[in-house]
C-alpha positions as CSV (number, residue, x, y, z in Angstrom):
1,X,243.3,136.0,94.0
2,X,246.9,136.0,94.8
3,X,246.9,139.8,94.5
4,X,243.9,139.9,96.7
5,X,245.8,137.9,99.4
6,X,248.8,139.8,99.2
7,X,246.9,143.0,100.2
8,X,245.4,141.3,103.0
9,X,248.8,140.2,104.3
10,X,249.8,143.8,104.3
11,X,246.6,145.0,105.8
12,X,246.6,142.3,108.6
13,X,250.2,142.0,109.7
14,X,251.2,138.4,111.2
15,X,254.1,140.0,113.2
16,X,253.0,143.6,114.4
17,X,254.9,146.0,116.8
18,X,253.7,145.4,120.5
19,X,251.1,147.9,121.2
20,X,251.8,150.8,123.8
21,X,249.2,150.3,126.6
22,X,248.7,153.8,128.3
23,X,247.5,151.8,131.4
24,X,249.8,149.8,133.9
25,X,248.0,146.7,135.4
26,X,248.0,148.4,138.8
27,X,246.2,151.6,137.4
28,X,243.9,149.3,135.5
29,X,243.1,147.5,139.1
30,X,242.2,150.9,140.3
31,X,240.5,152.7,137.6
32,X,239.2,150.1,135.0
33,X,236.1,151.6,133.2
34,X,232.9,150.3,134.5
35,X,231.8,146.7,133.8
36,X,228.7,144.5,134.9
37,X,230.7,144.1,138.1
38,X,234.0,145.3,139.7
39,X,235.6,141.9,140.5
40,X,235.0,138.5,142.0
41,X,235.2,140.3,145.5
42,X,232.5,142.6,144.7
43,X,229.6,139.8,143.7
44,X,227.0,139.1,146.0
45,X,225.1,136.2,144.1
46,X,223.7,133.7,146.4
47,X,226.1,130.6,146.3
48,X,224.8,127.5,144.6
49,X,226.8,124.3,144.5
50,X,225.3,122.0,142.1
51,X,226.5,118.8,140.4
52,X,226.0,120.0,136.9
53,X,228.4,122.8,137.5
54,X,230.8,120.6,139.2
55,X,230.6,118.2,136.3
56,X,231.4,120.9,133.8
57,X,234.3,122.2,135.7
58,X,235.8,118.3,136.2
59,X,235.4,117.9,132.5
60,X,237.2,121.0,131.6
61,X,239.9,120.2,134.1
62,X,240.4,117.0,132.4
63,X,240.4,118.5,129.1
64,X,236.9,117.6,128.0
65,X,234.9,120.4,126.7
66,X,231.3,120.7,125.6
67,X,230.6,121.5,122.0
68,X,227.5,123.3,120.7
69,X,225.7,122.9,124.0
70,X,225.8,119.0,123.9
71,X,228.7,117.0,122.5
72,X,231.7,116.1,124.8
73,X,235.0,116.0,123.1
74,X,238.1,115.1,124.8
75,X,241.1,117.2,123.4
76,X,244.1,115.7,125.5
77,X,246.6,117.5,127.3
78,X,248.7,119.1,124.3
79,X,245.6,120.4,122.2
80,X,247.3,123.2,120.0
81,X,244.1,125.3,118.8
82,X,244.5,124.3,115.3
83,X,243.2,120.8,115.1
84,X,239.7,119.9,114.3
85,X,238.8,117.4,117.0
86,X,236.0,115.7,114.5
87,X,238.5,115.0,111.7
88,X,241.8,115.4,113.3
89,X,242.9,117.8,110.6
90,X,245.5,120.2,111.7
91,X,245.6,123.6,109.9
92,X,248.7,125.4,108.8
93,X,250.0,128.2,110.7
94,X,249.4,130.5,107.7
95,X,248.0,133.9,107.4
96,X,244.4,133.6,107.6
97,X,243.4,134.9,104.4
98,X,245.0,131.6,102.6
99,X,242.8,129.3,104.8
100,X,239.7,127.8,102.9
101,X,236.3,128.3,104.3
102,X,235.4,125.0,102.9
103,X,237.5,121.7,102.9
104,X,236.2,118.0,102.9
105,X,239.6,117.1,104.4
106,X,239.4,119.6,107.0
107,X,235.7,119.0,107.9
108,X,233.6,121.8,109.7
109,X,235.7,124.7,110.7
110,X,233.3,125.5,113.5
111,X,234.9,122.6,115.6
112,X,238.2,124.6,115.6
113,X,236.3,127.8,116.5
114,X,234.2,126.4,119.1
115,X,236.8,126.2,121.9
116,X,238.8,129.4,120.6
117,X,235.8,131.6,121.3
118,X,236.3,130.8,125.1
119,X,232.6,130.6,126.2
120,X,233.8,127.7,128.3
121,X,235.3,130.3,130.9
122,X,231.8,130.8,132.1
123,X,231.7,127.4,133.7
124,X,235.2,128.0,135.1
125,X,234.1,131.3,136.6
126,X,230.8,130.2,138.0
127,X,232.5,127.3,139.5
128,X,235.2,129.5,140.8
129,X,232.6,131.6,142.6
130,X,230.3,129.1,143.9
131,X,232.4,126.4,145.0
132,X,235.1,129.0,146.2
133,X,237.8,127.2,144.4
134,X,240.1,129.6,142.8
135,X,240.6,128.8,139.1
136,X,242.4,131.9,137.8
137,X,245.5,129.8,137.1
138,X,243.5,127.5,134.9
139,X,241.9,130.6,133.1
140,X,244.9,132.4,132.4
141,X,246.9,129.3,131.1
142,X,244.2,128.8,128.8
143,X,244.5,132.5,127.6
144,X,248.1,132.4,127.3
145,X,248.1,129.2,125.5
146,X,245.8,130.7,122.8
147,X,248.1,133.6,122.4
148,X,251.1,131.5,122.3
149,X,249.8,128.9,119.6
150,X,247.7,131.5,117.4
151,X,250.2,134.3,116.5
152,X,248.4,137.5,115.4
153,X,246.5,136.9,112.1
154,X,247.9,133.5,111.6
155,X,245.7,130.4,111.5
156,X,242.0,129.2,111.4
157,X,241.1,131.2,114.6
158,X,241.8,134.5,112.7
159,X,239.5,133.4,109.9
160,X,236.2,134.8,111.4
161,X,235.8,138.3,112.8
162,X,232.9,137.3,114.7
163,X,234.9,134.5,116.5
164,X,237.6,137.1,117.4
165,X,235.0,139.5,118.7
166,X,233.5,136.9,121.1
167,X,236.8,135.9,122.4
168,X,237.4,139.4,123.2
169,X,234.2,139.8,125.2
170,X,234.8,136.6,127.1
171,X,238.3,137.2,127.7
172,X,237.1,140.8,129.2
173,X,234.6,139.0,131.5
174,X,237.4,136.9,132.9
175,X,239.7,140.0,133.3
176,X,237.3,141.6,135.4
177,X,236.4,138.5,137.6
178,X,240.1,138.1,138.3
179,X,240.9,141.8,138.2
180,X,242.7,141.4,141.6
181,X,244.1,137.9,141.2
182,X,247.9,137.3,141.8
183,X,247.7,135.4,138.6
184,X,247.2,138.4,136.6
185,X,250.7,139.8,136.6
186,X,252.0,143.0,134.8
187,X,253.6,140.9,132.1
188,X,250.2,138.9,131.5
189,X,248.1,141.8,131.5
190,X,250.4,143.6,128.9
191,X,250.2,140.3,126.9
192,X,246.6,140.1,126.7
193,X,246.1,143.7,126.1
194,X,248.4,143.5,123.1
195,X,246.5,140.7,121.8
196,X,243.2,142.4,122.3
197,X,244.3,145.4,120.4
198,X,245.3,143.4,117.2
199,X,242.3,141.5,117.6
200,X,240.2,144.7,117.5
201,X,242.4,145.9,114.9
202,X,241.5,142.9,112.6
203,X,237.7,143.3,113.4
204,X,237.7,146.9,112.4
205,X,239.9,146.6,109.2
206,X,237.6,143.6,108.1
207,X,234.2,145.1,109.3
208,X,233.0,145.8,105.8
209,X,233.0,141.9,104.8
210,X,230.2,141.5,107.5
211,X,228.5,144.4,107.0
212,X,228.2,144.2,103.2
213,X,228.8,140.8,102.1
214,X,227.3,138.8,105.2
215,X,224.9,141.2,107.1
216,X,223.6,138.7,109.8
217,X,224.6,138.0,113.4
218,X,228.2,138.4,112.5
219,X,227.9,142.1,111.8
220,X,226.1,142.5,115.1
221,X,228.7,140.9,117.0
222,X,231.7,142.7,115.4
223,X,229.9,146.2,115.4
224,X,229.0,145.8,119.0
225,X,232.5,144.8,119.9
226,X,233.9,147.8,118.1
227,X,231.6,150.1,120.0
228,X,232.2,148.4,123.3
229,X,236.1,148.6,122.8
230,X,235.7,152.6,123.3
231,X,234.0,151.9,126.6
232,X,236.1,149.0,128.0
233,X,239.6,149.7,126.4
234,X,239.8,153.5,126.2
235,X,243.5,153.3,127.0
236,X,244.3,151.3,123.8
237,X,245.3,153.4,120.6
238,X,242.7,154.1,117.9
239,X,239.4,152.6,119.7
240,X,237.8,155.9,120.2
241,X,237.5,156.1,116.4
242,X,236.7,152.6,116.0
243,X,233.9,152.9,118.8
244,X,232.1,155.7,117.4
245,X,231.9,153.9,114.0
246,X,230.9,150.8,115.7
247,X,228.0,152.5,117.6
248,X,226.6,153.9,114.5
249,X,227.1,150.8,112.6
250,X,225.4,148.5,115.3
251,X,222.5,151.0,115.3
252,X,222.2,150.5,111.4
253,X,222.4,146.6,111.8
254,X,219.8,146.4,114.4
255,X,217.5,148.6,112.6
256,X,218.0,146.4,109.4
257,X,218.1,142.9,110.9
258,X,215.3,143.0,113.3
259,X,212.2,143.7,111.5
260,X,209.5,146.1,112.8
261,X,207.4,143.2,113.9
262,X,210.3,141.6,116.1
263,X,211.2,138.9,113.9
264,X,214.6,138.4,112.7
265,X,216.1,138.2,109.1
266,X,217.8,135.1,109.6
267,X,214.7,133.2,110.3
268,X,216.2,131.3,112.9
269,X,215.5,131.2,116.6
270,X,219.2,130.2,117.6
271,X,220.3,133.2,115.7
272,X,217.7,135.3,117.4
273,X,219.0,134.3,120.6
274,X,222.4,135.5,119.6
275,X,220.9,138.9,118.7
276,X,219.4,139.4,122.1
277,X,222.3,138.5,124.1
278,X,224.2,141.1,121.9
279,X,221.6,143.7,122.7
280,X,221.9,142.6,126.6
281,X,225.5,143.2,126.5
282,X,225.3,146.3,124.5
283,X,222.3,148.1,126.4
284,X,223.4,147.1,129.9
285,X,227.0,148.4,129.2
286,X,225.8,151.6,127.4
287,X,223.5,152.1,130.4
288,X,226.2,151.7,132.7
289,X,228.6,154.1,130.8
290,X,225.7,156.7,130.5
291,X,225.4,156.2,126.8
292,X,222.4,155.8,124.9
293,X,221.7,154.1,121.3
294,X,219.2,155.4,118.8
295,X,215.6,154.8,119.9
296,X,215.1,152.1,117.2
297,X,217.5,149.9,119.0
298,X,215.3,149.8,122.2
299,X,212.4,149.4,120.0
300,X,213.6,146.3,118.1
301,X,214.7,145.0,121.4
302,X,211.3,145.0,122.9
303,X,209.6,143.8,119.8
304,X,212.3,140.9,120.0
305,X,211.1,140.0,123.5
306,X,207.5,140.1,122.5
307,X,208.2,137.8,119.5
308,X,210.2,135.3,121.6
309,X,207.9,135.5,124.6
310,X,204.8,134.5,122.3
311,X,206.8,131.7,120.9
312,X,208.4,130.5,124.1
313,X,207.0,127.3,125.7
314,X,206.5,128.3,129.0
315,X,206.8,124.8,130.6
316,X,210.0,123.6,128.9
317,X,211.5,126.9,128.5
318,X,212.3,126.0,124.8
319,X,211.4,127.3,121.5
320,X,210.6,125.6,118.0
321,X,213.9,124.2,116.8
322,X,213.3,126.6,113.8
323,X,215.9,127.7,111.0
324,X,219.5,127.2,111.6
325,X,220.7,126.1,114.7
326,X,224.5,126.2,114.9
327,X,224.8,125.9,118.7
328,X,225.6,129.4,119.6
329,X,225.4,130.1,123.2
330,X,228.0,133.0,123.7
331,X,227.5,133.8,127.2
332,X,226.3,130.9,129.5
333,X,225.6,132.3,132.9
334,X,223.0,129.5,134.1
335,X,223.1,125.5,134.3
336,X,220.2,125.5,131.9
337,X,220.4,123.2,129.0
338,X,221.3,124.9,125.6
339,X,218.1,124.5,124.2
340,X,216.4,126.4,127.0
341,X,215.8,130.1,126.4
342,X,214.3,131.5,129.2
343,X,217.4,133.0,131.0
344,X,218.5,134.8,128.0
345,X,215.1,136.2,127.4
346,X,214.6,137.3,131.1
347,X,218.4,139.1,130.8
348,X,217.1,141.2,128.1
349,X,213.7,141.8,129.9
350,X,215.8,142.8,133.0
351,X,217.9,145.4,131.2
352,X,214.8,147.0,129.4
353,X,212.1,146.6,131.8
354,X,213.5,145.5,135.3
355,X,211.3,142.5,135.4
356,X,211.5,138.9,134.7
357,X,209.4,135.8,134.6
358,X,211.5,134.2,137.2
359,X,215.0,135.4,138.9
360,X,218.0,133.7,137.3
361,X,221.6,133.7,138.3
362,X,222.4,135.5,135.0
363,X,220.8,138.6,135.9
364,X,223.0,139.2,138.8
365,X,226.1,138.5,136.7
366,X,224.7,141.5,134.5
367,X,224.6,143.6,137.9
368,X,220.7,143.6,137.9
369,X,218.8,142.6,141.1
370,X,215.5,143.0,142.6
371,X,213.6,142.7,139.4
372,X,209.9,142.5,139.5
373,X,208.6,138.8,138.8
374,X,206.0,139.3,136.0
375,X,205.0,136.5,133.6
376,X,204.2,137.9,130.3
377,X,200.8,137.0,129.1
378,X,201.0,135.1,125.9
379,X,198.6,136.3,123.0
380,X,196.4,133.5,122.0
381,X,196.8,134.6,118.5
382,X,199.9,136.2,117.0
383,X,200.8,137.3,113.7
384,X,204.4,138.4,112.8
385,X,203.9,138.9,109.0
386,X,207.3,140.4,108.2
387,X,209.2,137.2,109.6
388,X,206.2,135.1,108.4
389,X,205.4,133.5,111.7
390,X,202.2,132.6,113.2
391,X,201.3,131.3,116.5
392,X,198.5,129.7,118.2
393,X,198.5,129.6,122.1
394,X,195.3,127.6,123.4
395,X,196.2,126.6,127.2
396,X,199.1,124.3,127.0
397,X,198.9,123.7,123.3
398,X,201.2,125.7,121.0
399,X,200.8,125.9,117.2
400,X,203.5,127.5,115.3
401,X,203.2,128.0,111.6
402,X,205.7,129.6,108.9
403,X,204.5,131.5,105.9
404,X,207.0,134.1,104.6
405,X,208.0,136.0,101.7
406,X,211.5,136.9,101.6
407,X,213.6,140.0,101.4
408,X,216.6,138.5,102.9
409,X,218.3,135.4,102.2
410,X,216.3,132.4,103.4
411,X,218.0,129.4,105.1
412,X,215.7,126.5,104.7
413,X,212.9,125.8,102.5
414,X,210.2,125.5,105.1
415,X,207.3,127.4,104.1
416,X,203.8,126.3,105.7
417,X,206.0,124.2,108.2
418,X,203.8,123.4,111.3
419,X,205.3,122.7,114.9
420,X,202.9,121.4,117.6
421,X,203.7,121.6,121.4
422,X,201.8,120.3,124.1
423,X,202.4,120.3,127.8
424,X,206.2,121.2,127.3
425,X,206.8,118.5,124.7
426,X,207.4,119.1,121.1
427,X,205.3,116.2,119.4
428,X,205.5,117.4,115.6
429,X,209.0,119.1,115.4
430,X,211.2,120.6,112.9
431,X,214.2,118.5,112.4
432,X,216.9,121.3,112.9
433,X,220.2,121.7,111.0
434,X,223.0,119.1,112.0
435,X,226.2,120.6,110.4
436,X,227.0,123.2,107.7
437,X,229.6,121.2,106.2
438,X,228.4,117.8,106.0
439,X,227.4,115.2,103.5
440,X,224.7,116.1,100.5
441,X,222.2,113.5,102.1
442,X,222.2,115.1,105.7
443,X,222.7,118.7,104.1
444,X,219.9,118.4,101.7
445,X,217.5,116.8,104.2
446,X,217.8,119.3,107.1
447,X,217.5,122.2,104.6
448,X,215.1,121.0,102.1
449,X,211.3,120.6,102.1
450,X,211.2,117.1,103.0
451,X,213.1,117.8,106.6
452,X,210.0,119.9,107.6
453,X,206.4,119.4,108.1
454,X,205.2,120.7,104.9
455,X,204.6,119.8,101.4
456,X,206.6,119.1,98.3
457,X,205.2,118.9,94.8
458,X,207.0,116.4,92.4
459,X,209.3,115.7,95.1
460,X,210.7,119.4,94.2
461,X,211.7,122.1,96.7
462,X,209.7,125.2,97.3
463,X,212.9,127.3,96.0
464,X,215.6,126.2,93.8
465,X,218.6,125.0,95.9
466,X,222.0,126.6,95.0
467,X,225.5,126.3,96.5
468,X,226.2,126.4,100.3
469,X,223.6,128.2,102.2
470,X,222.2,129.6,98.9
471,X,218.5,129.5,97.8
472,X,217.5,130.7,94.3
473,X,214.0,131.9,93.4
474,X,213.1,133.2,96.9
475,X,209.7,133.0,97.6
476,X,208.2,136.5,97.1
477,X,204.4,135.9,97.0
478,X,203.2,134.8,100.3
479,X,200.2,135.7,102.7
480,X,198.3,134.5,105.8
481,X,195.9,135.3,108.4
482,X,194.8,134.0,111.9
483,X,191.1,134.4,113.0
484,X,189.5,133.2,116.2
485,X,185.9,131.6,115.9
486,X,183.5,130.5,118.6
487,X,184.9,126.9,118.7
488,X,188.3,127.0,117.0
489,X,191.3,129.2,115.8
490,X,192.1,129.2,112.1
491,X,195.2,129.7,110.2
492,X,194.9,130.2,106.3
493,X,198.2,130.9,104.3
494,X,199.6,130.3,101.0
495,X,202.8,131.0,98.7
496,X,203.8,130.6,95.2
497,X,206.7,128.4,94.6
498,X,208.2,125.3,92.9
499,X,210.2,127.1,90.4
500,X,211.4,124.0,88.7
501,X,208.0,123.0,87.7
502,X,206.9,126.6,86.6
503,X,206.1,129.8,88.2
504,X,202.4,129.4,89.0
505,X,202.2,126.6,91.6
506,X,200.5,127.7,94.8
507,X,200.4,125.9,98.2
508,X,197.6,126.9,100.3
509,X,197.4,125.6,104.1
510,X,194.5,125.7,106.4
511,X,194.9,124.9,110.0
512,X,191.9,124.6,112.2
513,X,192.9,124.2,115.9
514,X,190.0,123.0,118.0
515,X,189.5,125.2,121.2
516,X,190.3,123.3,124.6
517,X,190.9,120.1,122.5
518,X,194.2,118.4,121.4
519,X,192.9,118.3,117.8
520,X,194.2,120.0,114.5
521,X,192.5,119.8,111.0
522,X,195.1,120.6,108.1
523,X,194.1,121.0,104.7
524,X,196.5,121.4,101.8
525,X,195.7,122.5,98.4
526,X,197.9,122.7,95.5
527,X,196.7,125.0,92.6
528,X,198.2,124.8,89.0
529,X,200.2,121.5,90.0
530,X,199.4,120.2,86.6
531,X,198.9,116.7,87.9
532,X,202.1,116.2,89.7
533,X,202.2,113.9,92.6
534,X,202.5,116.0,96.0
535,X,204.2,114.7,99.0
536,X,203.1,115.7,102.4
537,X,205.6,115.3,105.3
538,X,205.3,114.8,109.0
539,X,208.2,114.6,111.5
540,X,207.2,113.0,114.9
541,X,209.2,113.3,118.3
542,X,209.7,109.2,119.0
543,X,209.3,110.1,122.5
544,X,205.7,111.1,122.0
545,X,204.9,109.3,119.2
546,X,202.6,106.6,120.6
547,X,200.3,109.5,121.5
548,X,199.9,110.9,118.2
549,X,197.0,109.7,115.9
550,X,197.1,110.6,112.2
551,X,194.3,110.4,109.7
552,X,194.9,111.6,106.2
553,X,192.7,111.7,103.1
554,X,193.3,113.2,99.6
555,X,191.2,115.9,98.1
556,X,188.6,113.3,96.9
557,X,188.2,111.9,100.2
558,X,190.2,108.5,99.8
559,X,192.3,107.4,102.8
560,X,195.8,107.5,102.3
561,X,198.2,105.5,104.0
562,X,201.7,106.9,104.9
563,X,205.1,105.8,103.9
564,X,206.8,105.4,107.4
565,X,210.6,106.0,107.7
566,X,213.0,106.4,110.5
567,X,214.9,109.6,109.6
568,X,216.7,112.2,111.7
569,X,216.3,115.2,114.2
570,X,219.1,117.4,115.1
571,X,218.1,119.1,118.4
572,X,222.0,120.2,118.7
573,X,224.4,121.2,116.1
574,X,226.7,118.0,115.3
575,X,224.1,115.7,116.9
576,X,221.6,113.3,115.3
577,X,218.9,111.3,116.8
578,X,216.0,109.5,115.3
579,X,212.9,110.9,114.0
580,X,209.9,109.2,112.5
581,X,208.5,110.6,109.2
582,X,205.3,110.0,107.6
583,X,205.1,110.8,103.8
584,X,201.6,110.9,102.1
585,X,201.2,111.1,98.4
586,X,198.5,112.5,96.4
587,X,197.4,114.4,93.2
588,X,194.3,116.1,94.7
589,X,195.7,117.6,97.9
590,X,195.4,116.5,101.5
591,X,193.0,116.5,104.5
592,X,194.9,115.6,107.5
593,X,193.4,115.3,111.2
594,X,195.8,115.1,114.0
595,X,194.8,114.0,117.6
596,X,197.3,113.9,120.6
597,X,196.0,111.9,123.6
């Protein structure tokens, strides 16, 4: 390990020479490569002075930041970028390779990274634009502060190349917006460009970690950043080579990570939004620069849109709280709540098709206007077998069921989980993720069977839980069908699981949704369960709990009474709210009737 760290210290120098930038600030102002817009002065977005944006600005001005789309944390005037505000642990300013990924004392490192990715700049920039109050000084002071407190390759903010990539993208947005500002002096321009270069250097020389060891949204972000480096910073050394490789790698990652049916290998709505935001940036900037990706990129982008629109609740703008949800919303260009996905879906639709379900401010920031207003028609039945997702859309009722066999790493043991939405409300819901680095009680609950609306056998999981983020004995045998009949829609799915109890236990779930009625009949059958007691779990939204009626019988018709507990739901990363859980017990399976008033 010491030898490896030694190699990394040489490969990623902490006191590198200042890079020579072959373009002055004044030249850049006149000849900067094309971006979504030229500068603050060129924008023609309708002004909108709303209280939410004003509140966000006031909070940032007073050193209060929004973490993961929800949590407000006051960092004080002298925050030095190295302290975890949830634990007050301060990291040492040592080479990034020496910093541990996990530490009980340090807590969740995402709390350090959150401000340092600079997504908060969008609130400042949008406030500047709409309220016509110059925020350039505040924006550049934040960037200066980061550079001063985070020397190249030292400290926790160089630990993750994705975070570095996002920081560059967000700084770039600010640089173009304040292109003509007096606050952007020659000295400051060179200082920022030097830091951008060495951060790009870090991403390029560490890219194989995300492409080989991780291969998820991290690889998408990093390879895209390398590609865009050649479009946006051609005056920096080496970026031509990095950009060519980045484009090739990005195309490979999109083809690998987004399945042919439009689902995403991380089995997460939140991470799929990360992917479509990156596609929006990549495809739009490529178009502006007369570049084209491989056709597969456009195909998978279109398939992603179809999948997400199918799962999208049209009234609330939300998607099921399905899979890992770490609060990632990199480029927030509206005042919508973090859980509302509409504008990000519309942004990609605007880029690909020049049409949206409604015009959002965000499309104008990407330089796209006059889109056709066209609401996609949602399929009544939609099957996405590669991702294992099945959707029934019946008027205002949405039924979402998971039934997957895995060729890529699963996140949660949630096969045959059932989500029910009605009139914009998530009545029977997925409980989310909470935190990646937390107690065993919380970590286990949100990842395992009993945190989802499914069944366990002998209180065991569908797969064998390993160390952090790891499941062993992935589910390999699973299949499902959706059919429409005269009076109802029917889902029929099953998988083989529960390796701790053998290798032949099959859980079959049939879901019958009565047409035009808010009624669901769920039949759970366990084969080869060898007389083990099975547990059926239901998690209810407390806000709509009094409108739900549940009747459950075992396989012999005996009425079952639930164990009723107050558990948890995490609709936002790092936040917990109450959730009501019913648990039914049976050796002969379950027949459950759910009615919603």
